[in-house]
C-alpha positions in Angstrom: 18.7 -15.5 -8.4 19.4 -11.7 -8.2 17.4 -9.6 -10.6 19.7 -8.0 -13.2 19.3 -4.2 -13.2 18.6 -2.7 -16.6 20.7 0.2 -17.7 19.1 3.6 -17.7 19.6 5.8 -20.8 18.2 9.0 -22.1 16.3 7.1 -24.7 14.7 4.8 -22.1 13.6 7.9 -20.0 12.0 9.3 -23.2 10.3 6.0 -23.8 8.9 5.9 -20.3 7.4 9.3 -20.6 5.9 8.4 -24.0 4.4 5.3 -22.4 2.6 7.5 -19.9 4.5 6.3 -16.9 4.0 8.5 -13.9 0.8 9.9 -15.4 -2.8 9.5 -14.7 -4.8 9.0 -11.5 -6.8 6.2 -10.0 -7.2 3.2 -12.1 -5.4 4.9 -15.0 -2.1 5.7 -13.2 1.1 4.0 -14.4 4.0 3.8 -12.0 7.3 5.1 -13.3 9.1 2.0 -12.2 8.1 -1.7 -12.5 9.5 -4.7 -10.6 11.7 -5.6 -13.5 13.2 -2.1 -13.8 15.2 -2.0 -10.6 16.7 -4.3 -7.9 14.6 -4.5 -4.8 15.0 -4.9 -1.1 13.0 -7.9 0.1 10.3 -9.4 -2.1 8.9 -7.5 -5.0 5.2 -7.9 -5.1 2.1 -6.9 -7.0 -1.5 -6.5 -5.7 -4.9 -5.2 -6.8 -5.9 -2.2 -4.6 -9.3 -1.6 -3.1 -8.9 2.2 -3.4 -7.9 2.3 -7.1 -9.0 -1.0 -8.5 -5.7 -1.4 -10.3 -2.6 -3.5 -9.9 0.1 -1.9 -7.8 3.8 -2.5 -7.8 5.8 -2.7 -4.7 9.7 -2.9 -4.7 10.0 -3.9 -1.0 8.1 -5.5 1.8 8.0 -2.2 3.6 6.3 -0.5 0.7 3.7 -3.3 0.5 3.0 -3.0 4.2 2.5 0.8 4.0 0.2 0.3 1.1 -2.0 -2.1 3.0 -2.4 0.5 5.7 -3.3 3.2 3.2 -5.6 1.0 1.3 -7.7 0.3 4.4 -7.6 3.8 5.8 -10.7 6.0 5.4 -10.8 9.0 3.1 -7.7 8.0 1.1 -9.0 8.3 -2.5 -5.9 7.6 -4.5 -2.5 5.9 -4.1 0.2 6.4 -6.7 3.4 4.5 -6.1 6.8 5.0 -7.7 5.9 8.6 -8.6 8.5 10.4 -10.8 10.0 13.8 -9.9 9.6 15.4 -13.3 10.9 17.2 -15.3 14.4 15.7 -14.7 15.9 19.2 -15.2 14.2 20.4 -12.1 15.8 17.8 -9.7 19.2 18.4 -11.5 18.8 22.2 -10.8 17.9 21.5 -7.1 20.9 19.2 -6.7 23.2 21.8 -8.3 22.0 24.5 -5.9 22.4 22.3 -2.9 25.8 21.1 -4.0 24.7 17.5 -4.1 25.5 15.0 -6.8 22.4 14.1 -8.7 21.7 10.3 -8.7 23.0 8.6 -11.9 22.8 5.2 -13.5 26.0 3.4 -12.4 26.5 1.9 -15.8 25.6 4.6 -18.3 26.3 7.6 -16.1 23.0 9.1 -17.1 21.1 11.2 -14.6 18.1 9.1 -13.5 14.6 10.3 -12.8 14.1 10.3 -9.0 10.9 8.9 -7.6 8.9 9.2 -4.5 7.5 5.9 -3.1 4.0 7.1 -2.7 1.9 10.1 -3.7 -1.3 9.9 -1.6 -4.6 11.7 -2.0 -6.3 12.2 1.3 -9.3 14.6 1.8 -8.5 16.1 -1.7 -5.0 17.0 -0.6 -1.8 15.4 -1.8 0.9 14.0 0.4 4.2 12.6 -0.8 5.8 9.9 1.3 9.2 8.1 1.1 9.2 4.7 2.7 12.6 3.5 3.9 14.1 1.3 6.6 15.1 3.3 9.6 18.7 2.2 9.2 18.8 4.0 5.8 18.5 7.3 7.7 22.1 6.8 9.0 23.5 6.9 5.4 24.7 10.4 4.4 24.2 9.7 0.7 20.6 8.6 1.2 19.9 11.7 3.3 21.4 13.9 0.6 19.1 12.4 -2.0 16.2 12.8 0.4 17.0 16.5 0.6 16.7 16.9 -3.2 13.3 15.1 -2.9 12.2 17.3 0.0 13.0 20.6 -1.8 11.2 19.3 -5.0 8.0 18.7 -3.1 8.3 21.9 -1.1 8.6 23.8 -4.5 5.4 22.0 -5.6 3.7 22.9 -2.2 3.1 19.2 -1.4 3.6 17.9 2.1 6.6 15.4 2.0 7.8 13.1 4.8 9.7 9.9 5.5 8.0 6.8 6.9 10.0 3.9 8.4 8.9 0.5 9.9 8.8 2.3 13.2 5.7 4.3 12.1 3.6 1.4 10.9 0.7 -0.3 12.9 1.9 -3.9 12.1 -1.1 -5.7 13.9 -3.6 -3.9 11.8 -1.4 -4.3 8.6 -1.2 -8.0 9.0 -4.9 -8.2 9.5 -5.5 -6.2 6.4 -3.2 -8.5 4.5 -5.1 -11.4 5.8 -8.5 -10.1 4.5 -7.2 -8.3 1.4 -7.9 -10.8 -1.3 -11.5 -11.3 -0.1 -12.5 -7.8 -0.9 -14.1 -9.1 -4.1 -15.6 -12.4 -3.1 -17.3 -14.5 -5.8 -19.6 -16.2 -3.3 -21.5 -12.9 -2.8 -23.1 -13.2 -6.2 -23.3 -17.0 -6.1 -25.1 -17.2 -2.7 -27.4 -14.2 -3.1 -28.5 -11.5 -0.7 -30.7 -13.6 1.5 -28.1 -16.4 2.0 -25.4 -13.8 2.8 -27.6 -12.1 5.3 -28.4 -15.4 7.0 -24.7 -16.3 7.1 -23.8 -12.9 8.6 -26.4 -13.3 11.4 -25.3 -16.9 12.2 -21.7 -16.1 12.1 -22.0 -13.0 14.3 -24.0 -15.0 16.9 -21.3 -17.7 17.0 -18.5 -15.2 17.3 -20.2 -13.1 19.9 -20.7 -16.2 22.0 -17.0 -16.4 22.4 -16.1 -18.9 19.8 -12.8 -18.5 17.9 -12.9 -17.5 14.3 -12.0 -20.9 13.0 -14.6 -22.8 15.1 -17.3 -20.2 14.5 -16.8 -20.3 10.7 -16.7 -24.1 10.6 -19.9 -24.3 12.7 -21.6 -21.7 10.4 -20.7 -23.7 7.4 -22.2 -26.9 8.9 -25.4 -25.1 10.2 -26.2 -23.5 6.9 -24.9 -26.4 4.7 -22.1 -24.5 3.0 -18.8 -25.8 1.6 -16.1 -25.7 4.2 -14.2 -22.5 4.1 -17.1 -20.4 2.8 -17.9 -18.7 6.1 -14.2 -17.9 6.8 -13.9 -16.3 3.3 -17.1 -14.3 4.0 -15.8 -13.2 7.5 -12.7 -11.7 5.7 -15.1 -10.1 3.1 -17.2 -8.5 5.8 -14.1 -6.9 7.3 -12.5 -5.9 4.0 -15.7 -4.2 2.9 -16.2 -2.6 6.4 -19.7 -4.3 6.5 -18.8 -5.1 10.2 -17.8 -1.9 12.0 -14.6 -1.6 14.1 -16.7 -1.8 17.4 -18.1 -5.1 16.2 -14.6 -6.4 15.6 -13.6 -5.5 19.1 -16.6 -7.4 20.6 -15.6 -10.6 18.8 -13.2 -12.4 21.1 -10.6 -9.6 21.4 -8.1 -11.9 23.0 -7.7 -13.7 19.7 -4.9 -11.9 17.7 -6.6 -12.7 14.4 -9.5 -10.5 15.6 -7.2 -7.6 16.6 -8.5 -5.0 14.1 -8.2 -1.4 15.2 -8.9 1.9 13.5 -6.1 2.8 11.2 -5.7 6.5 11.6 -4.8 8.1 8.3 -3.3 11.2 10.1 -0.8 8.8 11.8 0.1 7.1 8.5 0.9 10.5 7.0 3.0 11.6 10.0 6.5 12.5 9.1 8.8 9.8 10.2 12.5 9.7 10.6 
């Protein structure tokens, strides 16, 4: 069933601001938009980030995938999604100067608060990134709204760019997705330091011998006497926490696509697409 879009009014914008939406950093940041506020392309999802420790909101699969890449990348210290371009009067003035109609709510006719999909902190510098399917760049109205966004961030001296699906390292992203939920693994506290170290040594030996992940993890569970699935979860945990370095991943049966981790280069993620 399609999600019903809620009408935007001046009162609602004022309420969002009073609620603190679009404010804060790290774990305290509140996105301007939530899943229930707007219709989405693809599956709307939520997930707890490694970088911020808070629940993030994604309005499309493409946003979620870009987030996974950012969350795994080194030296990214904050990720703020659905970031509002405030004050509203500023984007209205930019639109007027450019001769572009400012985005409005189709029902109320009220000028809406524009948002940028991600505001990223990398090496203490901020980068604004709009994440959109490449086909959207063929739409003149979409490009016109992007121009308002570009001028806004230029005025604020923040690097802005467009990222499409063509810019994303999908093999690495799918692997990050595969390990993401094991970042915080309850077995770490339950098993204890010495058991975890023994598991790590045993599992590494099995993997480096050429065994597939599935067979190595099953054998590790049997050798140490663990419940089935424990070693597989810990394998994901070691990668998520970067306990096993990238060169270690490459040595572990690189022909197996599930082992295909590579360095996610933050500079590439911040490259201006489109």
